N, CA, C and O atoms as CSV, one atom per row, in Angstrom:
chain,resi,resn,atom,element,x,y,z
A,1,UNK,N,N,-20.126,-10.650,0.180
A,1,UNK,CA,C,-19.835,-11.048,1.349
A,1,UNK,C,C,-20.007,-10.406,2.314
A,1,UNK,O,O,-20.077,-10.869,3.453
A,2,UNK,N,N,-20.155,-8.571,1.830
A,2,UNK,CA,C,-20.315,-7.133,2.912
A,2,UNK,C,C,-21.592,-6.943,2.342
A,2,UNK,O,O,-21.492,-7.644,1.335
A,3,UNK,N,N,-22.590,-6.516,2.322
A,3,UNK,CA,C,-23.713,-5.780,2.190
A,3,UNK,C,C,-24.465,-4.934,1.791
A,3,UNK,O,O,-25.500,-4.665,1.180
A,4,UNK,N,N,-22.566,-4.173,2.998
A,4,UNK,CA,C,-22.999,-2.435,3.232
A,4,UNK,C,C,-21.288,-1.848,3.089
A,4,UNK,O,O,-20.688,-2.487,3.953
A,5,UNK,N,N,-20.480,-1.102,2.513
A,5,UNK,CA,C,-19.464,0.037,2.743
A,5,UNK,C,C,-19.979,0.422,4.674
A,5,UNK,O,O,-18.966,1.061,4.958
A,6,UNK,N,N,-20.393,0.424,5.325
A,6,UNK,CA,C,-19.925,0.962,6.595
A,6,UNK,C,C,-19.731,-0.819,7.365
A,6,UNK,O,O,-18.614,-1.145,7.768
A,7,UNK,N,N,-20.551,-1.501,7.444
A,7,UNK,CA,C,-19.801,-2.786,7.420
A,7,UNK,C,C,-18.863,-3.854,6.892
A,7,UNK,O,O,-18.672,-5.037,7.175
A,8,UNK,N,N,-18.249,-2.836,5.852
A,8,UNK,CA,C,-16.610,-3.715,5.400
A,8,UNK,C,C,-15.934,-2.708,5.891
A,8,UNK,O,O,-14.921,-3.040,6.507
A,9,UNK,N,N,-16.213,-1.302,5.807
A,9,UNK,CA,C,-15.084,-0.207,7.235
A,9,UNK,C,C,-15.261,-0.678,8.608
A,9,UNK,O,O,-14.302,-0.208,9.221
A,10,UNK,N,N,-15.863,-1.248,9.280
A,10,UNK,CA,C,-16.242,-2.238,10.678
A,10,UNK,C,C,-14.964,-2.524,10.327
A,10,UNK,O,O,-14.049,-1.839,10.785
A,11,UNK,N,N,-14.729,-3.538,9.497
A,11,UNK,CA,C,-14.194,-5.173,9.502
A,11,UNK,C,C,-12.448,-4.854,9.108
A,11,UNK,O,O,-11.425,-5.415,9.499
A,12,UNK,N,N,-12.671,-3.697,8.164
A,12,UNK,CA,C,-11.551,-3.275,8.031
A,12,UNK,C,C,-10.581,-1.671,9.567
A,12,UNK,O,O,-9.439,-1.217,9.645
A,13,UNK,N,N,-11.256,-1.540,10.002
A,13,UNK,CA,C,-10.323,-0.533,10.776
A,13,UNK,C,C,-10.603,-1.861,12.306
A,13,UNK,O,O,-10.187,-1.394,13.366
A,14,UNK,N,N,-11.141,-3.135,12.420
A,14,UNK,CA,C,-10.744,-3.955,13.106
A,14,UNK,C,C,-9.835,-5.126,12.590
A,14,UNK,O,O,-9.739,-6.195,13.193
A,15,UNK,N,N,-9.115,-4.807,11.313
A,15,UNK,CA,C,-7.968,-5.287,11.118
A,15,UNK,C,C,-6.676,-4.344,11.148
A,15,UNK,O,O,-5.579,-4.897,11.061
A,16,UNK,N,N,-6.743,-2.920,11.268
A,16,UNK,CA,C,-5.263,-2.008,11.981
A,16,UNK,C,C,-5.927,-1.943,13.430
A,16,UNK,O,O,-5.167,-1.576,14.326
A,17,UNK,N,N,-6.763,-2.137,13.654
A,17,UNK,CA,C,-6.152,-1.662,15.243
A,17,UNK,C,C,-6.434,-3.033,15.739
A,17,UNK,O,O,-7.465,-2.932,16.404
A,18,UNK,N,N,-6.151,-3.885,15.741
A,18,UNK,CA,C,-6.015,-5.340,16.411
A,18,UNK,C,C,-4.555,-5.548,16.057
A,18,UNK,O,O,-4.314,-6.701,16.414
A,19,UNK,N,N,-3.359,-4.964,15.486
A,19,UNK,CA,C,-2.394,-4.749,15.827
A,19,UNK,C,C,-2.856,-6.244,14.337
A,19,UNK,O,O,-3.886,-6.917,14.370
A,20,UNK,N,N,-1.637,-6.374,13.126
A,20,UNK,CA,C,-1.470,-7.739,12.736
A,20,UNK,C,C,-0.086,-8.632,13.265
A,20,UNK,O,O,0.279,-8.736,14.436
A,21,UNK,N,N,0.495,-9.169,12.198
A,21,UNK,CA,C,1.843,-9.507,12.448
A,21,UNK,C,C,3.386,-8.190,12.380
A,21,UNK,O,O,3.658,-7.222,11.670
A,22,UNK,N,N,4.077,-8.935,13.617
A,22,UNK,CA,C,4.649,-7.392,14.188
A,22,UNK,C,C,6.315,-7.458,13.670
A,22,UNK,O,O,6.770,-8.591,13.512
A,23,UNK,N,N,7.122,-6.417,13.433
A,23,UNK,CA,C,8.070,-6.984,13.127
A,23,UNK,C,C,9.122,-5.989,14.388
A,23,UNK,O,O,9.037,-4.823,14.775
A,24,UNK,N,N,10.031,-7.078,14.715
A,24,UNK,CA,C,10.989,-6.393,15.583
A,24,UNK,C,C,11.952,-5.534,14.919
A,24,UNK,O,O,12.429,-5.913,13.849
A,25,UNK,N,N,12.472,-3.849,15.688
A,25,UNK,CA,C,13.735,-3.272,15.115
A,25,UNK,C,C,14.275,-2.163,16.065
A,25,UNK,O,O,13.581,-1.309,16.617
A,26,UNK,N,N,15.561,-2.306,16.164
A,26,UNK,CA,C,16.593,-1.525,16.336
A,26,UNK,C,C,16.581,0.172,16.329
A,26,UNK,O,O,16.840,1.045,15.500
A,27,UNK,N,N,16.121,0.125,17.771
A,27,UNK,CA,C,16.089,1.547,17.423
A,27,UNK,C,C,16.292,1.775,19.172
A,27,UNK,O,O,15.738,1.479,20.231
A,28,UNK,N,N,18.079,2.878,18.385
A,28,UNK,CA,C,18.966,2.920,19.712
A,28,UNK,C,C,19.304,1.752,20.433
A,28,UNK,O,O,19.916,0.790,19.969
A,29,UNK,N,N,18.783,1.904,21.847
A,29,UNK,CA,C,19.620,0.946,22.032
A,29,UNK,C,C,18.801,-0.043,22.767
A,29,UNK,O,O,19.307,-0.734,23.651
A,30,UNK,N,N,16.842,-0.188,22.247
A,30,UNK,CA,C,16.525,-1.265,22.654
A,30,UNK,C,C,15.919,-1.337,21.489
A,30,UNK,O,O,16.448,-1.010,20.427
A,31,UNK,N,N,14.537,-1.859,21.642
A,31,UNK,CA,C,13.559,-2.515,20.090
A,31,UNK,C,C,12.131,-2.242,19.909
A,31,UNK,O,O,11.175,-2.071,20.665
A,32,UNK,N,N,12.286,-2.256,18.865
A,32,UNK,CA,C,10.184,-1.620,19.577
A,32,UNK,C,C,9.715,-2.865,17.648
A,32,UNK,O,O,10.056,-3.279,16.540
A,33,UNK,N,N,8.645,-2.769,18.829
A,33,UNK,CA,C,7.928,-3.867,17.480
A,33,UNK,C,C,6.730,-2.729,16.161
A,33,UNK,O,O,6.337,-1.571,16.297
A,34,UNK,N,N,6.596,-3.295,15.509
A,34,UNK,CA,C,6.954,-2.088,14.303
A,34,UNK,C,C,5.250,-3.125,13.525
A,34,UNK,O,O,5.610,-4.023,12.763
A,35,UNK,N,N,3.739,-3.023,13.683
A,35,UNK,CA,C,2.733,-3.625,13.041
A,35,UNK,C,C,3.407,-3.507,11.552
A,35,UNK,O,O,4.214,-2.695,11.099
A,36,UNK,N,N,2.505,-5.070,10.752
A,36,UNK,CA,C,3.463,-5.087,9.116
A,36,UNK,C,C,1.171,-5.793,8.446
A,36,UNK,O,O,0.308,-6.627,8.724
A,37,UNK,N,N,1.444,-4.654,7.542
A,37,UNK,CA,C,-0.041,-4.645,6.914
A,37,UNK,C,C,0.467,-4.933,6.101
A,37,UNK,O,O,1.668,-4.664,6.125
A,38,UNK,N,N,-0.135,-5.736,4.720
A,38,UNK,CA,C,-0.853,-6.111,3.515
A,38,UNK,C,C,-1.527,-6.138,3.328
A,38,UNK,O,O,-2.479,-5.719,3.986
A,39,UNK,N,N,-1.557,-6.824,1.937
A,39,UNK,CA,C,-2.799,-6.185,0.729
A,39,UNK,C,C,-3.568,-7.687,1.739
A,39,UNK,O,O,-4.432,-7.655,2.615
A,40,UNK,N,N,-2.651,-9.125,1.020
A,40,UNK,CA,C,-2.704,-10.704,1.001
A,40,UNK,C,C,-3.441,-10.246,2.422
A,40,UNK,O,O,-4.660,-10.075,2.431
A,41,UNK,N,N,-2.858,-10.108,3.295
A,41,UNK,CA,C,-3.584,-10.427,4.730
A,41,UNK,C,C,-4.535,-9.473,5.270
A,41,UNK,O,O,-4.851,-9.226,6.434
A,42,UNK,N,N,-5.042,-8.845,3.812
A,42,UNK,CA,C,-6.268,-7.365,5.169
A,42,UNK,C,C,-7.028,-8.833,4.190
A,42,UNK,O,O,-7.774,-9.606,4.791
A,43,UNK,N,N,-6.771,-9.008,2.944
A,43,UNK,CA,C,-8.222,-9.342,2.063
A,43,UNK,C,C,-8.389,-10.354,3.156
A,43,UNK,O,O,-9.404,-10.198,3.834
A,44,UNK,N,N,-7.499,-11.499,3.516
A,44,UNK,CA,C,-7.746,-13.085,4.337
A,44,UNK,C,C,-8.638,-12.211,5.322
A,44,UNK,O,O,-9.849,-12.355,5.158
A,45,UNK,N,N,-8.234,-11.316,6.333
A,45,UNK,CA,C,-8.873,-11.578,6.962
A,45,UNK,C,C,-10.361,-11.108,7.057
A,45,UNK,O,O,-11.391,-11.451,7.638
A,46,UNK,N,N,-9.871,-9.982,6.039
A,46,UNK,CA,C,-11.920,-10.460,5.477
A,46,UNK,C,C,-12.869,-10.949,4.949
A,46,UNK,O,O,-14.058,-10.660,4.813
A,47,UNK,N,N,-12.104,-11.866,4.609
A,47,UNK,CA,C,-12.369,-13.297,4.327
A,47,UNK,C,C,-12.779,-13.478,2.415
A,47,UNK,O,O,-13.592,-14.240,1.892
A,48,UNK,N,N,-12.276,-12.923,2.060
A,48,UNK,CA,C,-11.994,-12.561,0.947
A,48,UNK,C,C,-11.592,-13.978,0.080
A,48,UNK,O,O,-10.913,-14.274,1.063
A,49,UNK,N,N,-11.374,-15.176,-0.888
A,49,UNK,CA,C,-10.582,-16.337,-1.105
A,49,UNK,C,C,-9.159,-15.459,-1.680
A,49,UNK,O,O,-8.238,-15.615,-0.878
A,50,UNK,N,N,-8.830,-14.720,-2.680
A,50,UNK,CA,C,-8.697,-14.144,-2.876
A,50,UNK,C,C,-7.665,-12.720,-2.833
A,50,UNK,O,O,-7.489,-12.187,-1.737
A,51,UNK,N,N,-6.958,-12.103,-4.148
A,51,UNK,CA,C,-6.457,-10.883,-3.776
A,51,UNK,C,C,-7.250,-10.167,-4.929
A,51,UNK,O,O,-7.421,-8.948,-4.903
A,52,UNK,N,N,-7.707,-10.928,-5.897
A,52,UNK,CA,C,-8.563,-10.821,-7.550
A,52,UNK,C,C,-10.102,-10.520,-6.145
A,52,UNK,O,O,-9.766,-9.587,-5.416
A,53,UNK,N,N,-10.792,-10.802,-5.948
A,53,UNK,CA,C,-11.726,-10.915,-5.146
A,53,UNK,C,C,-12.173,-9.582,-3.873
A,53,UNK,O,O,-13.169,-9.262,-3.225
A,54,UNK,N,N,-10.508,-9.041,-4.068
A,54,UNK,CA,C,-10.861,-8.112,-2.974
A,54,UNK,C,C,-10.700,-7.178,-3.859
A,54,UNK,O,O,-11.354,-6.152,-3.670
A,55,UNK,N,N,-9.696,-7.249,-5.215
A,55,UNK,CA,C,-10.189,-5.844,-5.219
A,55,UNK,C,C,-11.254,-6.008,-6.267
A,55,UNK,O,O,-11.058,-5.194,-7.169
A,56,UNK,N,N,-11.742,-6.357,-6.366
A,56,UNK,CA,C,-13.372,-6.759,-7.864
A,56,UNK,C,C,-13.497,-5.921,-6.096
A,56,UNK,O,O,-12.499,-5.230,-6.295
A,57,UNK,N,N,-13.633,-5.792,-5.646
A,57,UNK,CA,C,-14.918,-4.751,-4.658
A,57,UNK,C,C,-14.601,-3.748,-5.331
A,57,UNK,O,O,-15.196,-3.547,-6.390
A,58,UNK,N,N,-13.754,-3.009,-4.963
A,58,UNK,CA,C,-13.127,-1.937,-5.523
A,58,UNK,C,C,-14.022,-1.038,-7.317
A,58,UNK,O,O,-14.300,0.105,-7.679
A,59,UNK,N,N,-14.115,-2.154,-7.773
A,59,UNK,CA,C,-15.008,-1.839,-8.540
A,59,UNK,C,C,-16.566,-1.547,-8.646
A,59,UNK,O,O,-17.207,-1.048,-9.571
A,60,UNK,N,N,-17.064,-2.129,-7.108
A,60,UNK,CA,C,-18.289,-1.143,-6.729
A,60,UNK,C,C,-18.579,-0.721,-6.752
A,60,UNK,O,O,-17.822,0.015,-6.120
A,61,UNK,N,N,-19.447,-0.074,-7.011
A,61,UNK,CA,C,-19.196,1.811,-6.989
A,61,UNK,C,C,-19.051,2.264,-5.408
A,61,UNK,O,O,-18.272,2.963,-4.759
A,62,UNK,N,N,-20.353,1.397,-5.122
A,62,UNK,CA,C,-20.945,1.757,-3.024
A,62,UNK,C,C,-19.566,1.062,-1.940
A,62,UNK,O,O,-19.614,1.229,-0.722
A,63,UNK,N,N,-18.195,0.157,-2.733
A,63,UNK,CA,C,-17.871,0.277,-2.274
A,63,UNK,C,C,-15.811,1.142,-2.402
A,63,UNK,O,O,-14.860,1.104,-1.622
A,64,UNK,N,N,-15.923,1.502,-3.177
A,64,UNK,CA,C,-14.762,2.082,-4.178
A,64,UNK,C,C,-14.125,3.355,-3.368
A,64,UNK,O,O,-12.923,3.600,-3.465
A,65,UNK,N,N,-14.927,4.081,-2.631
A,65,UNK,CA,C,-13.653,3.935,-2.154
A,65,UNK,C,C,-13.333,3.380,-0.476
A,65,UNK,O,O,-12.351,3.614,0.229
A,66,UNK,N,N,-14.346,2.716,-0.232
A,66,UNK,CA,C,-14.075,1.588,1.197
A,66,UNK,C,C,-12.541,1.414,0.755
A,66,UNK,O,O,-11.517,1.767,1.341
A,67,UNK,N,N,-12.741,0.665,-0.634
A,67,UNK,CA,C,-10.929,-0.047,-0.161
A,67,UNK,C,C,-9.579,0.567,-0.832
A,67,UNK,O,O,-8.479,0.018,-0.780
A,68,UNK,N,N,-9.906,2.004,-1.573
A,68,UNK,CA,C,-9.062,2.532,-2.231
A,68,UNK,C,C,-8.297,3.082,-0.535
A,68,UNK,O,O,-7.095,2.867,-0.382
A,69,UNK,N,N,-9.013,3.690,0.493
A,69,UNK,CA,C,-8.339,4.433,1.126
A,69,UNK,C,C,-8.140,2.251,2.470
A,69,UNK,O,O,-7.806,2.242,3.655
A,70,UNK,N,N,-8.372,1.380,1.908
A,70,UNK,CA,C,-7.668,0.269,2.847
A,70,UNK,C,C,-6.552,0.296,2.028
A,70,UNK,O,O,-5.953,-0.670,2.501
A,71,UNK,N,N,-5.817,0.725,1.104
A,71,UNK,CA,C,-4.945,0.360,0.044
A,71,UNK,C,C,-4.281,1.599,0.395
A,71,UNK,O,O,-3.175,1.503,0.927
A,72,UNK,N,N,-4.750,2.690,0.196
A,72,UNK,CA,C,-3.591,3.641,0.850
A,72,UNK,C,C,-3.311,3.648,1.602
A,72,UNK,O,O,-2.183,4.093,1.817
A,73,UNK,N,N,-4.172,3.119,2.715
A,73,UNK,CA,C,-3.092,3.003,4.144
A,73,UNK,C,C,-2.418,2.103,4.253
A,73,UNK,O,O,-1.802,2.353,5.289
A,74,UNK,N,N,-1.844,0.532,3.641
A,74,UNK,CA,C,-0.971,0.044,3.795
A,74,UNK,C,C,-0.386,0.868,2.965
A,74,UNK,O,O,0.617,1.459,3.364
A,75,UNK,N,N,-0.838,1.077,1.733
A,75,UNK,CA,C,1.351,1.833,1.002
A,75,UNK,C,C,1.351,2.864,1.502
A,75,UNK,O,O,2.228,3.647,1.136
A,76,UNK,N,N,0.457,3.269,2.459
A,76,UNK,CA,C,1.294,4.663,3.493
A,76,UNK,C,C,2.076,3.461,3.955
A,76,UNK,O,O,2.619,2.881,3.015
A,77,UNK,N,N,2.259,2.991,4.989
A,77,UNK,CA,C,3.351,1.622,5.364
A,77,UNK,C,C,4.714,1.146,4.941
A,77,UNK,O,O,5.846,1.276,5.405
A,78,UNK,N,N,4.256,0.618,4.016
A,78,UNK,CA,C,5.583,0.510,2.727
A,78,UNK,C,C,5.992,1.745,2.740
A,78,UNK,O,O,7.064,1.874,3.331
A,79,UNK,N,N,5.342,3.146,2.117
A,79,UNK,CA,C,6.305,4.181,2.174
A,79,UNK,C,C,6.783,4.569,3.393
A,79,UNK,O,O,7.995,4.765,3.479
A,80,UNK,N,N,6.079,4.724,4.371
A,80,UNK,CA,C,6.540,5.300,5.918
A,80,UNK,C,C,8.484,3.955,6.029
A,80,UNK,O,O,9.679,4.240,5.956
A,81,UNK,N,N,7.825,2.800,6.196
A,81,UNK,CA,C,9.200,2.094,5.565
A,81,UNK,C,C,10.540,2.000,4.732
A,81,UNK,O,O,11.372,1.161,4.385
A,82,UNK,N,N,10.299,3.171,4.627
A,82,UNK,CA,C,11.101,3.342,3.145
A,82,UNK,C,C,12.269,4.332,4.076
A,82,UNK,O,O,13.251,4.894,3.591
A,83,UNK,N,N,11.898,4.351,5.346
A,83,UNK,CA,C,12.821,5.052,6.099
A,83,UNK,C,C,13.696,4.527,6.971
A,83,UNK,O,O,14.114,5.275,7.854
A,84,UNK,N,N,14.242,2.912,6.914
A,84,UNK,CA,C,14.242,2.295,7.869
A,84,UNK,C,C,15.535,1.963,6.841
A,84,UNK,O,O,15.823,2.361,5.712
A,85,UNK,N,N,16.046,1.219,7.603
A,85,UNK,CA,C,17.325,0.076,6.812
A,85,UNK,C,C,16.469,-1.194,6.185
A,85,UNK,O,O,15.358,-1.678,6.403
A,86,UNK,N,N,17.742,-1.523,5.152
A,86,UNK,CA,C,16.829,-2.457,4.057
A,86,UNK,C,C,15.548,-2.879,3.895
A,86,UNK,O,O,14.990,-3.843,4.420
A,87,UNK,N,N,14.934,-1.710,2.773
A,87,UNK,CA,C,14.558,-1.265,2.069
A,87,UNK,C,C,13.338,-2.375,1.393
A,87,UNK,O,O,12.120,-2.297,1.556
A,88,UNK,N,N,13.959,-3.212,0.747
A,88,UNK,CA,C,14.184,-3.191,-0.545
A,88,UNK,C,C,12.708,-3.737,-0.578
A,88,UNK,O,O,11.934,-3.078,-1.272
A,89,UNK,N,N,12.097,-5.072,0.199
A,89,UNK,CA,C,10.305,-5.006,0.266
A,89,UNK,C,C,10.153,-4.125,0.335
A,89,UNK,O,O,11.042,-3.699,-0.403
A,90,UNK,N,N,9.495,-3.039,0.796
A,90,UNK,CA,C,9.211,-1.776,0.647
A,90,UNK,C,C,9.115,-1.634,-0.525
A,90,UNK,O,O,7.993,-1.408,-0.979
A,91,UNK,N,N,10.408,-1.730,-1.535
A,91,UNK,CA,C,10.431,-0.856,-2.877
A,91,UNK,C,C,9.806,-1.532,-4.122
A,91,UNK,O,O,9.321,-1.125,-5.178
A,92,UNK,N,N,10.084,-3.055,-3.398
A,92,UNK,CA,C,9.083,-3.932,-4.378
A,92,UNK,C,C,7.384,-3.397,-4.058
A,92,UNK,O,O,6.763,-2.701,-4.861
A,93,UNK,N,N,6.934,-3.777,-3.012
A,93,UNK,CA,C,5.565,-3.542,-2.451
A,93,UNK,C,C,4.998,-2.746,-3.590
A,93,UNK,O,O,4.155,-2.994,-4.452
A,94,UNK,N,N,6.042,-1.292,-3.190
A,94,UNK,CA,C,5.438,-0.538,-4.040
A,94,UNK,C,C,5.141,0.111,-5.755
A,94,UNK,O,O,4.326,0.722,-6.446
A,95,UNK,N,N,6.875,-0.756,-5.771
A,95,UNK,CA,C,6.791,-0.729,-7.381
A,95,UNK,C,C,5.032,-1.496,-7.602
A,95,UNK,O,O,4.174,-0.816,-8.165
A,96,UNK,N,N,4.671,-3.026,-7.057
A,96,UNK,CA,C,3.744,-3.427,-7.379
A,96,UNK,C,C,2.341,-2.798,-7.388
A,96,UNK,O,O,1.342,-3.148,-8.016
A,97,UNK,N,N,2.569,-1.515,-6.306
A,97,UNK,CA,C,1.607,-0.728,-6.583
A,97,UNK,C,C,1.272,0.575,-7.018
A,97,UNK,O,O,0.492,1.426,-6.589
A,98,UNK,N,N,2.299,0.509,-8.281
A,98,UNK,CA,C,1.675,1.775,-9.395
A,98,UNK,C,C,3.284,3.063,-9.206
A,98,UNK,O,O,3.471,4.122,-9.806
A,99,UNK,N,N,4.096,2.424,-8.231
A,99,UNK,CA,C,4.912,3.913,-8.104
A,99,UNK,C,C,5.931,3.722,-9.030
A,99,UNK,O,O,6.282,2.549,-9.152
A,100,UNK,N,N,6.703,4.829,-9.953
A,100,UNK,CA,C,8.252,4.243,-10.102
A,100,UNK,C,C,9.487,5.165,-10.614
A,100,UNK,O,O,9.835,6.160,-11.249
A,101,UNK,N,N,9.898,3.976,-9.785
A,101,UNK,CA,C,11.657,4.991,-9.873
A,101,UNK,C,C,12.321,5.230,-10.780
A,101,UNK,O,O,13.493,4.855,-10.823
A,102,UNK,N,N,11.660,6.021,-11.889
A,102,UNK,CA,C,12.109,6.578,-12.894
A,102,UNK,C,C,11.691,7.807,-12.974
A,102,UNK,O,O,10.607,8.152,-12.502
A,103,UNK,N,N,13.029,9.135,-13.975
A,103,UNK,CA,C,12.447,9.920,-14.043
A,103,UNK,C,C,11.951,10.723,-15.435
A,103,UNK,O,O,10.890,10.099,-15.409
A,104,UNK,N,N,11.858,11.256,-16.188
A,104,UNK,CA,C,11.646,11.696,-17.629
A,104,UNK,C,C,11.754,13.342,-17.003
A,104,UNK,O,O,11.394,13.892,-15.962
A,105,UNK,N,N,12.403,13.737,-18.163
A,105,UNK,CA,C,12.326,15.982,-18.190
A,105,UNK,C,C,12.299,15.103,-19.776
A,105,UNK,O,O,12.406,14.091,-20.469
A,106,UNK,N,N,11.991,16.903,-19.521
A,106,UNK,CA,C,11.676,17.321,-21.185
A,106,UNK,C,C,11.969,19.298,-21.659
A,106,UNK,O,O,11.309,20.312,-21.433
A,107,UNK,N,N,12.706,19.149,-22.062
A,107,UNK,CA,C,13.173,20.375,-22.223
A,107,UNK,C,C,12.504,20.823,-23.755
A,107,UNK,O,O,12.265,19.942,-24.581
A,108,UNK,N,N,12.226,22.288,-24.052
A,108,UNK,CA,C,11.854,22.970,-25.025
A,108,UNK,C,C,12.503,24.381,-25.379
A,108,UNK,O,O,12.282,25.469,-24.846
A,109,UNK,N,N,13.667,23.950,-26.794
A,109,UNK,CA,C,14.513,25.175,-26.230
A,109,UNK,C,C,14.323,25.960,-27.876
A,109,UNK,O,O,15.490,25.935,-28.266
A,110,UNK,N,N,13.782,26.392,-28.619
A,110,UNK,CA,C,14.290,27.399,-29.933
A,110,UNK,C,C,13.605,25.928,-30.481
A,110,UNK,O,O,14.439,25.140,-30.927
A,111,UNK,N,N,12.173,25.466,-30.500
A,111,UNK,CA,C,11.210,24.724,-31.097
A,111,UNK,C,C,12.322,23.233,-31.218
A,111,UNK,O,O,12.111,22.387,-32.088
A,112,UNK,N,N,13.165,23.137,-30.493
A,112,UNK,CA,C,13.913,21.830,-30.595
A,112,UNK,C,C,13.851,20.934,-28.679
A,112,UNK,O,O,14.468,21.218,-27.652
A,113,UNK,N,N,12.738,19.763,-29.000
A,113,UNK,CA,C,12.496,19.156,-28.165
A,113,UNK,C,C,13.743,17.838,-27.371
A,113,UNK,O,O,14.291,16.963,-28.041
A,114,UNK,N,N,13.889,17.984,-26.238
A,114,UNK,CA,C,15.023,16.963,-26.225
A,114,UNK,C,C,14.602,15.740,-25.463
A,114,UNK,O,O,14.775,14.870,-26.316
A,115,UNK,N,N,14.198,15.187,-24.491
A,115,UNK,CA,C,13.834,13.773,-23.775
A,115,UNK,C,C,14.877,13.092,-22.892
A,115,UNK,O,O,15.581,12.247,-23.445
A,116,UNK,N,N,15.086,13.359,-21.511
A,116,UNK,CA,C,16.056,12.671,-20.709
A,116,UNK,C,C,14.742,11.352,-19.937
A,116,UNK,O,O,13.543,11.505,-19.704
A,117,UNK,N,N,15.322,10.574,-19.806
A,117,UNK,CA,C,14.649,9.203,-18.968
A,117,UNK,C,C,15.901,8.938,-18.494
A,117,UNK,O,O,17.105,8.967,-18.751
A,118,UNK,N,N,15.385,8.769,-17.993
A,118,UNK,CA,C,16.619,7.719,-16.058
A,118,UNK,C,C,15.970,6.687,-15.648
A,118,UNK,O,O,14.920,6.922,-15.051
A,119,UNK,N,N,16.167,6.001,-15.737
A,119,UNK,CA,C,15.235,5.457,-15.067
A,119,UNK,C,C,14.942,3.538,-15.055
A,119,UNK,O,O,14.025,3.058,-14.389
């Protein structure tokens, strides 16, 4: 589909610059529009027939950096959404991107190891 990473990067930039679907949220006495970015929407915009095809491009060494950066930007948008009320959808998406909401602690005192797992 793409012959070089620069061509892919230009199309990714277009996706982020043109403003995708938006969500309206209350901000004090007014409302603001927030663009919604998703992996599926980006893959569709780029012309891929599936998320899997998009992810497969990440396995091509010449496109690896470009795809990882695009995924990171979308992940950062989900992370920013955690600041708003009703962040359940963002939490779900971040978990599917590898985030974990548990804590593991290990203590070692006098040769005795204690593992505490929360989550």
